[in-house]
N, C-alpha and C positions, 0 to 999 in steps of 0.2 A: 144864940146858939146855932152854928151853922149846921152840922151834921151832914151826914152823906146825901140825905134825901135832897139837900140843895145842890148836890153834885151831880152832873150828867156827863156819862163816860164819852158820848157822841160830842157833847160840847167841849170838853177837855180834849179830846183827839182834833176836833176842828182848829182849836187855837194852837195846837203843837206846830212848831216849825222844825223840830228835829226829826231826822230821818229813821233813827233809830229807838229812841225813847218813846215808848207809848205803843209799840208793835201790838202788844196785849195789856189791856188794862182791867185789873179786877178790883171792884170796889166793894167794900165790907163795912157794916156798921161797926162790928167789934171782932178782934182776932185776938189771939195770944200775943203774937208779934208779927208784925209786916215780914221782917226778916226771916221768921220761921215759916210762914206762908210760901214766901219767895223760894225758900231753900226747898221746899217740898215741890213746887213748881219746876224748879231748875232741874232738880233730879229725875222729874218726869218728862223732861225734855222741852220745857218752855224755851222759846227763842229770846236771843238777846234784845233787850229794850223792854221785857216784861216789866209792868209796874204793878205794885200791890198798894193800894190805898186804903187807909180805915180812919173812922172817926174816933175809935178807941181801941186801945192794947190792954189785956189783962196780965201779961207777962212780957212787957217791953223791957229793955235793958240797955244800958249805956256801955261806955268803955269799961273795960275790965269786968264785964259781967254785972256791973251793978244795976240794981232794980231800977227802972225808969217809969216814973208816974205818968200815965198816960189816959188821962178822963176824956170821956165823950164831950164834944160841943166846945173844946178848947183850942185844939190844935188839928192838924193834919198830919197823919203819919203815913210815910210813905219809904219804900224799899223799891229800888231798880235794878234788874239783872243786866250786867255786862259779862260778856264771855271774851275777854281778851287773850291773845295769845303771849302770856307772859310766863316767865318762870316764878317759882313761888317767892323767890327773894325780891322780885319787882312789884309784887301785889301792894307792899306798903305805900308806894307811891300815889294810890287812890286816895289815901287819907289827907294828902297834900293837895291833890288836884281837885276834888269835889269842892272843897270850901273856896277855893280860887274860882271855879266855874260858877258855883252859886253866887259868890260876890260879884263877878261880872255881869250875871243875868239881872240882879237886883239893880245895879248901877244903869244897866240899860233903861229901867223902868223909872228912874230918877232917885232911888234910893242909895245913900251912901253907908254901906255896912262896913264893920270891922270884922277882923277875923280874930277870935281868941283863940290861938292855937292850941291843941291841934285841930279842934274839930266843931267850934262853936261859930254862928254868924251873930253879929250884933249890930244892928242900925241903932245908934245911940247907944243906951245902956241896957237895952233889953235884948235877951237871947230869942231870936225867932227861928234858928235852926241848930240842930246838933247832928253831925254827920258820923255814922259808924259803919266802916268799911269792913266787910268780912269775906273770906274766901273758904271754899268748900272743896274737899277733894272728891273726884267723882266716885260713885260707887263701885 
């Protein structure tokens, strides 16, 4: 079991090479949903690149609002805030860009992933990531 006690925000930040992602990192043992926490932070003015990490989610959800089982010690749940200047109709492209970007990053680490469209990453036959892109209208 890894758990967030094994994670160190300073170490994560030290290993980041991205200029935007990780401008703020929030680490939790358990949250209802990393997307929900990120949405609240975004509405409160969090900057682009803010990341929410959690060891467990009690109300995680996948595509089409389906419940997502998110137990502690099994996975790392993460959400990242982007504030692109896009029209609403253009936002859907993130659902295709994110799996490609993650796949590229994994290849750089020597892992050969496959993408199960539209949102799953599978090195071999096991799912290691699912991507849920959402947009929120400003209050």
